[in-house]
C-alpha positions in Angstrom: -36.7 38.6 -331.6 -38.8 37.0 -329.0 -40.6 33.9 -330.2 -43.8 32.2 -329.2 -42.1 29.1 -327.7 -40.7 31.3 -324.9 -44.2 32.2 -323.8 -46.2 28.9 -323.9 -45.7 28.3 -320.2 -46.3 31.9 -319.4 -49.6 31.8 -321.1 -50.8 28.9 -319.1 -49.7 30.5 -315.8 -51.3 33.8 -316.8 -54.7 32.1 -317.3 -54.3 30.4 -313.9 -53.7 33.6 -311.9 -53.2 37.4 -312.7 -49.5 38.2 -312.9 -47.9 41.1 -311.0 -47.0 44.3 -312.9 -43.3 44.6 -313.7 -41.0 47.6 -313.1 -38.8 48.1 -316.2 -37.3 50.7 -318.5 -36.8 50.5 -322.3 -33.8 52.5 -323.4 -32.2 53.6 -326.7 -35.4 53.1 -328.6 -37.5 55.1 -331.1 -40.5 56.1 -329.0 -43.9 57.2 -330.2 -46.0 58.5 -327.4 -49.3 58.1 -329.2 -50.4 61.7 -328.7 -50.1 62.8 -332.3 -46.4 63.9 -332.1 -43.6 62.5 -334.3 -41.5 59.5 -333.0 -38.4 60.4 -331.1 -35.1 58.5 -331.4 -32.8 57.3 -328.6 -35.6 57.7 -326.1 -36.5 55.9 -322.9 -39.8 54.6 -321.4 -40.0 53.9 -317.6 -42.8 51.8 -316.1 -43.4 51.3 -312.4 -46.4 49.8 -310.6 -48.3 49.2 -313.9 -48.1 52.9 -314.9 -45.9 54.9 -317.2 -43.6 57.1 -315.1 -41.7 58.8 -317.9 -41.2 58.7 -321.7 -38.9 60.7 -323.9 -35.3 61.8 -324.2 -33.1 62.7 -321.2 -35.1 60.3 -318.9 -33.1 58.8 -316.1 -33.7 55.1 -315.2 -34.5 54.8 -311.4 -32.2 52.6 -309.4 -33.2 48.9 -309.2 -35.4 49.1 -312.3 -34.8 46.3 -314.9 -33.4 47.9 -318.1 -34.3 46.5 -321.5 -32.0 47.7 -324.4 -34.4 48.8 -327.1 -31.7 49.6 -329.7 -33.2 49.0 -333.1 -36.8 48.8 -331.9 -39.7 51.1 -331.8 -41.8 51.5 -328.6 -45.4 52.7 -328.6 -48.6 52.5 -326.6 -50.8 49.5 -327.4 -53.3 49.6 -330.3 -56.8 50.4 -329.1 -59.4 48.8 -331.3 -62.2 51.4 -331.6 -65.0 49.1 -332.5 -64.9 45.3 -332.6 -66.7 42.1 -331.8 -63.5 40.5 -330.5 -64.1 38.0 -327.7 -67.8 37.4 -328.7 -67.2 34.7 -331.3 -64.9 31.8 -332.1 -66.1 30.6 -335.5 -68.0 33.4 -337.1 -70.1 31.2 -339.3 -71.1 28.8 -336.4 -74.1 30.3 -334.5 -73.4 28.3 -331.4 -70.0 30.0 -331.0 -71.1 33.5 -332.1 -72.5 35.9 -329.5 -71.9 39.1 -331.5 -75.7 39.6 -332.2 -79.0 38.4 -330.8 -81.3 38.1 -333.8 -84.2 36.4 -331.9 -84.0 38.4 -328.7 -86.9 40.4 -327.2 -84.3 42.8 -325.9 -82.2 45.4 -327.6 -80.7 48.3 -325.6 -80.5 46.1 -322.4 -78.2 43.5 -324.0 -74.8 43.6 -322.3 -71.7 42.0 -324.0 -69.7 41.6 -320.7 -71.1 38.1 -319.6 -70.6 36.7 -323.1 -66.9 37.7 -323.5 -64.4 34.9 -323.8 -60.8 35.9 -322.9 -59.6 32.5 -324.1 -60.7 33.2 -327.7 -57.9 32.6 -330.1 -58.9 35.9 -331.8 -57.9 37.7 -328.6 -54.5 36.0 -328.7 -54.1 36.9 -332.4 -55.0 40.5 -331.8 -52.5 40.7 -328.9 -49.7 39.3 -331.0 -50.4 42.1 -333.5 -49.9 44.8 -330.9 -53.6 45.4 -329.8 -54.0 45.8 -326.0 -57.4 47.3 -325.5 -60.7 47.3 -327.4 -64.3 48.6 -327.3 -66.4 45.6 -327.9 -70.0 46.0 -329.2 -73.0 43.9 -330.0 -74.4 44.2 -333.5 -78.0 45.6 -333.8 -80.2 43.0 -335.4 -83.6 42.4 -333.9 -83.7 46.1 -332.8 -82.0 49.3 -334.0 -80.3 49.1 -330.6 -77.4 46.7 -330.4 -77.0 46.9 -326.6 -74.3 48.0 -324.2 -70.7 47.6 -325.2 -67.6 47.1 -323.0 -64.1 48.4 -322.9 -61.7 45.4 -322.4 -58.1 44.5 -322.2 -56.6 41.8 -324.3 -54.3 40.3 -321.7 -53.8 36.6 -321.1 -55.8 36.4 -317.9 -59.5 35.6 -317.1 -60.6 39.1 -316.3 -60.8 41.1 -319.5 -63.4 43.7 -318.7 -61.9 47.2 -318.0 -65.3 49.0 -318.0 -68.7 47.2 -318.6 -71.7 49.0 -320.1 -69.4 51.7 -321.4 -71.6 52.7 -324.4 -74.8 51.9 -326.3 -74.8 50.9 -330.0 -77.6 51.9 -332.4 -77.9 51.5 -336.2 -79.6 54.2 -338.3 -79.0 54.7 -342.0 -79.7 51.8 -344.4 -79.1 49.1 -341.7 -81.5 50.8 -339.2 -84.1 51.3 -341.8 -84.0 47.6 -342.7 -84.4 46.6 -339.1 -87.1 49.1 -338.3 -89.4 48.1 -341.2 -87.8 49.2 -344.4 -87.5 52.9 -344.2 -85.4 55.6 -342.5 -88.7 57.1 -341.4 -89.4 54.0 -339.3 -86.0 53.9 -337.7 -86.1 57.6 -336.6 -89.7 57.1 -335.2 -88.4 54.0 -333.3 -85.5 56.1 -332.0 -87.7 59.1 -331.0 -90.2 56.8 -329.3 -87.6 54.9 -327.3 -85.9 58.1 -326.1 -89.2 59.6 -325.1 -90.3 56.5 -323.2 -86.9 56.2 -321.5 -87.0 59.9 -320.4 -90.5 59.4 -319.0 -89.4 56.3 -317.1 -86.4 58.3 -315.7 -88.7 61.1 -314.6 -91.2 58.8 -313.0 -93.8 59.8 -315.6 -94.3 56.3 -317.0 -94.5 52.8 -315.6 -91.8 50.8 -317.5 -94.4 48.0 -317.9 -96.7 50.4 -319.7 -94.2 51.0 -322.6 -93.4 49.7 -326.1 -89.9 49.1 -324.8 -89.3 46.3 -322.4 -88.6 47.5 -318.8 -85.0 46.4 -319.2 -84.5 48.3 -322.5 -86.1 51.5 -321.1 -83.9 51.4 -318.0 -80.8 50.8 -320.1 -81.5 53.9 -322.2 -81.8 56.1 -319.2 -78.0 56.0 -318.9 -77.7 57.3 -322.5 -80.1 60.1 -321.8 -78.1 61.2 -318.7 -74.8 61.1 -320.6 -73.5 58.2 -318.5 -73.1 56.1 -321.6 -72.0 57.3 -325.0 -74.3 56.6 -327.9 -72.4 55.0 -330.8 -74.6 55.7 -333.9 -73.9 53.7 -337.1 -74.6 56.1 -339.9 -72.9 56.9 -343.3 -74.9 59.3 -345.4 -74.1 63.0 -344.9 -77.8 63.8 -344.6 -78.2 61.1 -341.9 -75.2 62.5 -340.1 -76.8 65.9 -339.9 -80.0 64.4 -338.6 -78.1 62.6 -335.8 -76.3 65.7 -334.8 -79.7 67.4 -334.4 -80.6 64.9 -331.7 -78.6 67.1 -329.3 -81.3 69.8 -329.5 -83.8 67.5 -327.9 -81.4 65.5 -325.7 -78.5 67.9 -324.7 -76.7 65.4 -322.5 -76.2 62.9 -325.4 -72.5 61.9 -325.8 -72.7 61.0 -329.5 -70.1 59.1 -331.4 -70.5 58.5 -335.2 -69.6 55.1 -336.5 -69.0 54.6 -340.2 -69.5 58.1 -341.5 -68.4 57.2 -345.1 -69.6 60.6 -346.2 -68.4 62.4 -343.1 -66.2 64.7 -345.1 -69.3 66.3 -346.6 -70.5 67.2 -343.1 -67.1 67.7 -341.5 -67.7 71.3 -340.4 -70.9 70.4 -338.7 -69.4 67.4 -337.0 -66.4 69.5 -335.8 -68.7 72.3 -334.5 -70.8 69.7 -332.6 -67.6 68.3 -331.0 -68.7 64.7 -332.0 -65.9 62.1 -332.6 -65.9 59.6 -335.4 -64.9 56.0 -335.9 -64.5 55.2 -339.5 -63.0 52.9 -342.2 -59.9 54.6 -343.7 -60.0 52.5 -346.8 -63.7 52.9 -347.7 -63.5 54.5 -351.2 -66.2 52.8 -353.3 -69.9 53.5 -353.5 -70.9 50.0 -352.3 -74.3 51.3 -351.2 -76.5 54.4 -351.8 -75.5 55.8 -348.5 -71.8 55.7 -349.5 -71.9 57.3 -352.9 -69.4 60.0 -351.8 -66.9 57.5 -350.1 -63.3 58.4 -350.5 -60.0 57.5 -348.9 -59.5 61.2 -348.2 -62.5 61.0 -345.8 -60.3 60.7 -342.7 -57.8 63.4 -343.7 -60.5 65.9 -344.6 -62.4 65.4 -341.4 -59.1 65.7 -339.3 -58.3 68.9 -341.3 -61.7 70.3 -340.3 -61.0 69.6 -336.6 -62.9 66.3 -336.2 -61.5 63.7 -333.8 -61.2 60.6 -335.8 -60.4 57.0 -334.8 -59.8 54.2 -337.3 -62.1 51.2 -337.0 -64.6 49.1 -339.0 -67.6 47.1 -337.9 -66.8 44.0 -339.8 -63.7 42.7 -341.6 -60.8 45.1 -341.7 -60.2 46.1 -338.1 -63.7 45.0 -336.9 -62.7 41.4 -336.2 -59.0 41.8 -336.9 -57.7 44.7 -334.8 -54.1 43.8 -335.7 -54.8 45.3 -339.1 -55.2 48.7 -337.6 -51.5 49.6 -338.0 -51.7 48.7 -341.7 -54.8 50.9 -342.2 -53.0 53.8 -340.4 -49.9 53.3 -342.6 -52.1 53.6 -345.7 -53.2 57.1 -344.6 -49.6 58.1 -344.1 -48.8 57.0 -347.6 -51.9 58.8 -348.9 -50.2 62.1 -348.2 -48.0 61.4 -351.3 -50.9 61.0 -353.6 -51.7 64.2 -355.5 -54.9 66.0 -354.3 -55.5 63.4 -351.7 -55.8 64.0 -347.9 -53.9 61.7 -345.6 -52.4 61.9 -342.1 -49.0 62.6 -340.6 -47.3 59.6 -338.9 -48.1 61.0 -335.5 -51.8 61.6 -336.4 -52.1 58.2 -338.0 -50.8 56.3 -334.9 -52.9 58.5 -332.6 -56.0 57.4 -334.6 -55.4 53.8 -333.5 -54.2 54.6 -329.9 -55.0 57.8 -328.0 -58.0 58.9 -330.1 -60.0 55.7 -329.7 -59.0 55.6 -326.0 -60.3 59.2 -325.6 -63.6 58.3 -327.4 -64.0 55.4 -325.0 -63.5 57.7 -322.0 -59.9 56.9 -321.2 -58.2 60.1 -322.5 -54.7 60.5 -321.0 -54.9 57.0 -319.3 -54.8 54.7 -322.3 -53.3 54.9 -325.8 -50.4 57.2 -324.7 -47.0 56.9 -323.1 -47.2 59.7 -320.6 -46.8 59.9 -316.7 -49.8 58.2 -315.0 -51.0 56.4 -318.1 -51.7 52.6 -317.8 -48.6 50.7 -319.0 -49.9 49.2 -322.2 -46.5 49.2 -324.0 -45.5 47.5 -327.3 -42.0 47.0 -328.6 -41.7 46.6 -332.4 -38.9 45.3 -334.5 -39.4 48.3 -336.9 -41.8 51.1 -337.8 -45.2 49.7 -336.6 -47.0 51.3 -339.6 -44.9 49.2 -342.0 -46.3 45.8 -342.9 -42.9 44.1 -342.4 -42.8 45.1 -338.7 -44.1 43.1 -335.8 -44.3 43.3 -332.0 -41.5 41.6 -330.1 -42.7 42.3 -326.6 -46.2 43.4 -325.3 -47.1 44.7 -321.9 -50.6 45.3 -320.6 -50.8 47.2 -317.3 -47.1 46.5 -317.0 -47.5 42.8 -317.3 -45.6 41.1 -320.1 -47.9 39.1 -322.4 -47.4 35.9 -324.3 -46.9 36.4 -328.1 -48.4 33.0 -329.1 -51.7 31.9 -330.5 -53.1 29.0 -332.4 -51.8 30.6 -335.6 -48.2 30.8 -334.4 -48.3 27.3 -333.0 -49.5 25.9 -336.3 -46.8 28.0 -338.1 -44.1 26.6 -335.9 -45.4 23.0 -336.3 -45.4 23.0 -340.1 -42.6 25.4 -340.9 -40.6 22.3 -342.0 -41.3 18.8 -343.2 -40.3 17.0 -340.1 -43.1 14.5 -339.6 -42.3 14.1 -336.0 -44.0 17.4 -335.4 -47.3 16.0 -336.7 -50.1 15.5 -334.1 -50.7 11.9 -332.9 -53.8 11.8 -335.0 -51.7 11.6 -338.1 -50.0 8.3 -337.0 -51.2 5.4 -339.2 
């Protein structure tokens, strides 16, 4: 197993300059391509020029390509965190280090997470050591029902983490949106309707942006949502609210909606599937912790998938929200749920797709991320066992074909204090 000490120098070099992609082949491994199919044993993955060239059985290794014996390991695409604040905070409770929301801002929709991202955050390193290679990073709605423009990022150990800036817009409806807008869902839907109308009038030249309740910057940012250039991630849980959101398409046909939360999504699964709207949801949400989650159940994901809904696993806080490395555990729970009488879970292939290819597709990278197929970006993870088992861990991680360090502040502390040798203590402990 590859250990963190091997990569300490690599990490420093990676932060100094981007590394070149490596050409390599992993042979004799159990390979899961991330597309929903079952894992295949004794398979090979070939990577050249930062792209996957081939994956499966009967694959020949091109001459001159480095071969890695994957015997006893599993090989998968990297985990894609569907919704996270990763890279926007260091210590969550310390406001000065937390850029995940802008409570006192005059702006909402115009906020852009990209300038605030910190690729050196230890949380990025921790996620990477857990097999996460990409993420959709959002800003939390606080002073406005609009949280701002999220970005798709990679979690590599280099200074440039933005894969696609201004990739989507985040908005909170339901109980959270109601609280922000003035205490009622009626207020949040009026605020949404007014914002959309003003943005459309600005786009059509029918309104001066300065003659608007929205700031000029917010109105201009929402034009991309109306035109379908940016997806609209809508935080909503109650089945009735979900149906209201789906109805927005009648007034704004170009909207690319994504439901986030959807704790009662199974009650509206047929309508969601008919609308072709994907969902990002918490697979372990099974308690009525609020009035909009009275029908929460762990079978939510399985029932929506059975109805034909495209579902990615992800939470807005805790769980996978700020700990994307937990995504594999969440997916594994859904596989185990199949064994519970009258419950609805996922197959192994479906579960892994829900943390790899499905969130990549929702983010606009279908076929290019979250899968091991010809032409896909070479985000490749080698595991020492089944990645959906808690006892398994990544042993090698590649992003765009570049091998990444598997070290973080956590692993360095572990290595320092794993024995009682006082010579390992920092100099500050000298008396």
